[in-house]
C-alpha positions as CSV (number, residue, x, y, z in Angstrom):
1,M,101.7,214.4,290.9
2,N,98.2,212.9,290.9
3,L,95.2,214.5,292.4
4,I,95.1,212.4,295.6
5,N,98.7,213.2,296.4
6,I,98.0,216.9,295.8
7,I,95.1,216.8,298.3
8,R,97.2,214.9,300.9
9,E,99.9,217.5,300.5
10,E,97.4,220.3,300.9
11,V,96.0,218.8,304.0
12,D,99.5,218.4,305.5
13,N,100.3,222.0,304.7
14,L,97.1,223.5,306.2
15,F,97.2,221.5,309.4
16,T,100.6,220.5,310.7
17,N,99.2,218.8,313.7
18,K,97.5,216.2,311.3
19,L,94.2,216.5,313.1
20,Y,92.4,216.8,309.7
21,M,92.7,213.7,307.6
22,V,90.7,212.6,304.6
23,F,88.7,209.5,304.7
24,E,86.3,207.7,302.4
25,S,84.0,206.7,305.2
26,K,80.7,208.5,305.7
27,Y,80.8,207.1,309.2
28,Y,83.9,209.1,309.8
29,Y,82.1,212.2,308.6
30,S,79.2,211.7,310.9
31,T,81.4,211.4,313.9
32,N,84.2,213.9,313.1
33,K,82.6,217.1,311.9
34,E,86.0,218.8,311.2
35,I,85.8,217.5,307.7
36,L,82.8,218.4,305.6
37,F,82.5,216.3,302.5
38,I,80.2,214.2,300.3
39,G,81.1,211.3,298.1
40,T,84.4,209.5,298.3
41,Y,88.0,210.5,298.6
42,D,88.8,209.6,294.9
43,E,86.2,212.1,293.7
44,C,87.8,215.1,295.4
45,V,88.5,218.0,292.9
46,N,89.7,220.7,295.3
47,V,90.1,221.5,299.0
48,I,88.7,224.7,300.5
49,Q,89.7,226.0,303.9
50,N,86.7,227.5,305.7
51,N,87.9,228.8,309.1
52,R,89.2,225.5,310.6
53,H,87.1,223.2,308.4
54,L,88.1,221.5,305.2
55,N,85.4,221.5,302.6
56,L,86.2,218.9,299.9
57,E,84.5,219.5,296.6
58,M,83.5,216.3,294.9
59,L,83.0,215.1,291.3
60,P,79.5,213.6,290.9
61,Y,79.4,209.9,290.2
62,S,76.9,207.0,290.4
63,K,77.3,204.6,293.4
64,N,75.4,201.9,291.5
65,K,78.1,199.6,290.4
66,N,75.9,197.9,287.9
67,V,75.4,201.0,285.9
68,E,78.1,203.2,284.2
69,E,78.3,206.7,285.5
70,E,75.3,208.9,284.6
71,F,77.2,212.1,285.3
72,Q,80.8,212.9,284.3
73,V,82.6,216.2,284.7
74,D,85.2,217.6,282.3
75,N,86.6,221.1,282.9
76,D,83.4,222.2,284.7
77,I,81.2,220.8,281.9
78,L,78.6,218.2,282.9
79,N,78.2,215.3,280.5
80,I,75.1,213.3,281.0
81,T,76.2,209.9,279.7
82,K,74.5,206.6,279.0
83,P,73.5,204.0,280.0
84,F,71.3,205.3,282.8
85,D,69.7,203.3,285.6
86,T,66.5,201.4,284.9
87,I,63.0,202.8,285.0
88,K,61.5,202.6,288.5
89,K,57.9,203.1,289.6
90,Y,56.4,204.0,292.9
91,V,52.9,204.0,294.2
92,I,51.8,207.3,295.7
93,N,48.2,207.8,296.9
94,N,47.3,204.7,294.9
95,K,48.7,206.3,291.7
96,T,51.8,205.3,289.9
97,V,54.8,207.6,289.5
98,Y,57.6,206.6,287.1
99,T,61.1,207.7,287.6
100,L,62.5,207.4,284.1
101,F,66.1,207.1,285.1
102,G,65.8,205.4,288.4
103,N,67.5,206.6,291.6
104,V,70.6,208.8,292.3
105,D,72.3,209.8,295.5
106,Y,71.6,213.5,296.0
107,Y,74.7,214.2,298.1
108,E,77.1,212.4,295.7
109,N,75.5,214.1,292.7
110,K,74.4,217.4,294.0
111,E,76.1,219.7,291.5
112,A,75.1,217.5,288.6
113,I,71.5,217.7,289.8
114,L,71.7,221.4,290.2
115,A,73.1,221.8,286.7
116,I,70.2,219.8,285.2
117,K,67.8,222.1,287.2
118,G,69.7,225.1,285.8
119,K,70.8,226.2,289.2
120,S,74.5,225.2,289.4
121,N,77.2,227.9,289.8
122,Q,79.9,225.4,289.2
123,L,78.9,223.2,286.2
124,T,77.6,224.0,282.7
125,L,75.6,221.4,280.8
126,N,77.1,219.8,277.7
127,K,74.4,220.7,275.2
128,Q,74.9,217.6,273.0
129,T,74.7,215.1,275.9
130,Y,71.8,217.0,277.3
131,T,70.0,216.7,274.0
132,N,70.8,212.9,274.0
133,F,69.4,212.7,277.6
134,L,66.1,214.3,276.5
135,D,65.9,212.0,273.5
136,E,66.3,209.0,275.8
137,L,63.6,210.5,278.1
138,K,61.2,210.7,275.2
139,Y,62.0,207.1,274.2
140,R,61.3,205.8,277.7
141,F,58.2,207.9,278.1
142,Y,56.6,206.4,275.0
143,A,57.7,202.9,275.9
144,I,55.3,203.0,278.9
145,P,51.6,202.8,277.8
146,E,50.3,204.4,281.0
147,L,52.4,207.5,280.2
148,S,52.1,207.5,276.4
149,D,48.3,207.3,276.6
150,S,48.1,210.6,278.5
151,D,46.0,213.3,277.0
152,L,47.7,216.2,278.8
153,L,50.9,216.9,280.6
154,V,50.7,219.2,283.7
155,S,53.8,220.3,285.6
156,I,54.1,221.0,289.3
157,Q,55.1,224.6,289.8
158,T,58.9,224.8,290.0
159,S,61.7,227.1,289.0
160,A,63.6,224.3,287.3
161,N,64.0,224.9,283.5
162,I,64.1,221.1,282.8
163,N,60.3,220.8,283.1
164,D,59.8,223.0,280.1
165,D,62.3,221.0,278.1
166,I,60.6,217.7,279.2
167,M,57.2,218.9,278.0
168,R,58.6,220.3,274.7
169,I,60.4,217.1,273.8
170,L,57.4,214.9,274.5
171,Q,55.2,216.9,272.0
172,K,52.0,216.5,273.8
173,P,49.5,219.2,275.0
174,Y,50.9,220.6,278.2
175,I,50.2,223.1,280.9
176,K,53.2,224.7,282.6
177,D,52.9,225.1,286.4
178,G,49.3,223.8,286.3
179,F,49.7,222.7,290.0
180,K,50.3,226.2,291.4
181,K,51.7,226.6,294.9
182,I,49.2,228.1,297.3
183,N,52.1,229.7,299.1
184,P,54.6,230.8,296.4
185,L,57.4,231.2,299.0
186,F,57.1,227.6,300.2
187,K,60.2,225.4,299.4
188,M,60.1,221.7,300.1
189,R,63.8,221.6,300.8
190,D,63.2,223.7,303.9
191,V,61.1,220.9,305.5
192,K,62.8,217.9,307.1
193,L,62.3,214.6,305.4
194,K,60.5,213.0,308.4
195,D,58.0,215.9,308.4
196,R,57.1,216.0,304.7
197,A,54.5,213.2,304.8
198,N,52.3,215.5,307.0
199,I,52.3,218.3,304.5
200,T,48.9,219.0,302.9
201,N,47.3,221.7,300.8
202,L,50.4,222.5,298.8
203,F,48.7,223.3,295.4
204,V,45.7,224.5,293.7
205,A,44.8,223.2,290.2
206,D,45.3,226.3,288.0
207,F,43.7,224.7,284.9
208,N,40.3,223.3,283.8
209,V,40.1,219.5,284.4
210,K,38.0,217.7,281.8
211,E,36.0,214.7,282.9
212,N,37.6,211.4,282.1
213,A,40.8,213.1,281.0
214,K,44.1,211.2,281.2
215,I,46.6,213.5,282.9
216,C,50.3,213.0,283.4
217,I,51.8,215.1,286.3
218,V,55.4,216.1,285.6
219,D,58.1,217.0,288.0
220,D,61.9,217.0,287.8
221,F,63.0,215.0,290.8
222,I,61.3,213.4,293.8
223,T,62.5,212.6,297.3
224,T,59.5,211.5,299.5
225,G,56.9,212.0,296.8
226,T,55.0,214.6,298.8
227,S,54.4,217.0,295.9
228,F,53.0,214.2,293.8
229,K,50.8,213.1,296.7
230,N,49.3,216.6,297.0
231,A,48.8,217.0,293.3
232,F,47.0,213.7,293.0
233,E,44.7,214.6,295.9
234,I,43.3,217.7,294.2
235,L,42.3,215.9,291.0
236,P,38.7,214.6,290.8
237,N,38.1,210.9,290.8
238,T,36.8,211.0,287.2
239,V,40.4,211.9,286.0
240,K,42.9,209.1,285.3
241,S,46.3,210.4,286.5
242,V,49.8,209.2,286.5
243,G,53.1,210.8,287.4
244,M,56.6,211.0,285.9
245,C,59.9,212.5,286.8
246,L,63.6,212.1,286.0
247,F,65.1,210.6,289.2
248,K,64.3,209.7,292.7
249,L,66.8,211.3,295.0
250,E,68.3,209.1,297.7
251,S,70.4,210.5,300.6
């Protein structure tokens, strides 16, 4: 019996009145809260009953039909496969931020993203594909003159292990958590997207800034770019700055 039939049977067994059906449509999700899910029906990996709600756990996948899947899961192991999306760049506070692997949908790839951050309780990284991913990151970084000309890499304070690996693979002078949170308890995810543009005074520069230095600000993922905006704002005008991260998260 294939996975979809198993899920259908589980749904039938749990709720004989057939009130809870499984649909691909996110419109259905937004109007029928009984089913809590992200992604599409085909990516279901199991069904969990929580009171009278069904929570459908999903396999991560890329919705970009022009790109092969960046993330594949095999027996709870996350494989970061190629090819990835193209390099994208955004202008934030008149500065350029490069997302080296383009955009991903956060909700459809949540566990994969958490695994890369070192925060997933469900997925373990495949070490070989992770190494390949970092090698590709290095290749793309050095293919962009505005990044490769940087004198110093400075990361935004984060608990994500990936930032350390990024800076090690790039083999440039770097300062870990050089943009230190003023409030160490602050978490961007606790702020609604529409309110993030108004956030100021997030960081203090916890390093000495040399005049005319070329600084590359490093973060793992961006959503609205608020962290980069705040980091750029506290650098003096004599410093040439640029930003880089892995992906821009779409929702």
